[in-house]
N, C-alpha and C positions, 0 to 999 in steps of 0.2 A: 504496501499501499502507498501511494506518494506521501512524503513529508506536507505537514502544511506549513504555511511562513510566518502563522502566527504569532507561534512564540519567538520567532526571528525579529519579528517586525515590533512586537510590543518591546522588546530587548534594547533595537535601534532607536525607539521611542523613548525608553526611562530618563527620565533625565536625569543630568550628573553633574552636580553640583560644582562652584569652583570656589573654594576654602583658603583664603590667604591665609598662612599659618606664624607668625612672630614669633623665633623664637631664643630664648637668653642662651648664649654662647657657653656656658659655665656649665648649666644644669640639664633643661630641656632639648637643646641642640644636641647634645651626649646622649642622652635618652633613646634620640631618633636614629644617630648613628649607631649605636648598641643593636636596636633595633634591625637596623638593617644586615650588621655582622653578623649576627644571629640569624637573620633571615626570619624574623616572623614579616608575617603580611598585614597588611593593613589599607585601607581605601586607598589607589593611589591621587584621591581629588585635591589635594594639597599641595602647595605652592609653600617652601622653606622660605622664611626670609630670617636670618642668623643676625641678630642684635649681641651688644655685648652685654645690655643689661635690659631683664625687660621693664626697669624706669628710665630707658630710655627710647620708648617709643612714646613717639609724639601721638595726640589724639587726631592730628592732621591724618597721620599713614593712614587710620582704621578707614576714618572718613575718607580717603580718596580711595584706597579700596572698593570700598563700597560704590563710589559712584563711578571708579571706573571696570565694574563689571564682577565682583565677586559676591558670591551669595552668601556665604558666611566668613569672619575673622576669629581664629582660634589666637591667645596669649600663652606661651607657657615659657613661667618664671621657675625660679629658685624657691624654693620653701619657704616662709618666712621666718625669720632667724640664720637661714644658712646662704643669704647674698653675700656674693661676694664683694660688693660694692655697698655693704652693711645694710642700706635701708632703701635700695631701690625698689625690692617688689611691694614694700611700702607702699612707695608711691605710684605704683601700676596700681594697685587694689585702689586708692583713691581716684586715680584716672579713670579708673574702670567700674565704678560706681558712678560717676559724674556722667559719662560717656553711656551709658547704658540708658541713663535717662535722656540724655538728647536722641541718642538713637530711637528708642520709645516714639520720642516725640515727633521725628520723621518717620514715621510709621513701620519700621525694623523692626522683627520679631526678637524677642531675647535670645530664643535658642540659632539666631543666626551670630550671635557674637559671646563669646563663650570667654572664660580667664581658667586655667589649671596651674598646678605648682606642681611639677614634675622631675623628681632630682634625676640625675644622671645614670642611676640604675634602676630606673622606672621603664624600662621597656615596654614591657608587656601592657602594663596603666598608659601609657602613650596611648598603644595598637589601641586599647578599649576606647580612647578618651576619642581620638581619631575617626573610629569606627562608627560609635556614635554620634558624633555630630555628623557626621556626613549622610546618616541614616533619617536624624531630625532634620537638617537643610533637604533633603531630597525630601521626605514628607512636605514643609513648607512649598516645597515649588520655587521657580529660579523667582528674582527679585526685580521686581521693576522698579526702580528709580525711575522721577519723571526728571533725570537731570541729563539735558542734552549736552553731548560731546561738545561741542562747539561753546556752548555755554561755560563748562570747567576748564578747558582750555586758555579762552578768553582770561576765565577768571587766574589763573595759573600765570599767566604773561604779567598781569596788571601787578601781581604781588611779586612778582621778578623786577619788575622795573622799578619799585618803592625801593 
């Protein structure tokens, strides 16, 4: 009996979210590296941006990621009290809470923006977090922001000119 293409058509139409992940160099990025070297499999939907400290993530980075097409943003940092820069992760937590309110006001659901504390040895929890976030964002569907690319580019040029 010939195979039907409904299964493959459904798979082709399945929404695959794009998630930008800002990972601390000293902890979460090393957890991702460990996940790779130990061949743990997790969803390939994240694009990692390595930062020296989660406290160095400017809120504009998150807003830019969403404005340029990300369906979700994940921030990963050292556990509180374990920051290589002493208090960077506390700054991250404060910014995260404020930024979450801003994103809600813009109509962006909470599950699209996430903060996780993951140390260098936590490859398995990293896998779980990534897979969980991908599934939650997939269930939400694509993020359709009403930000025309031209307006966003013009704003960036204006800021650069200052």
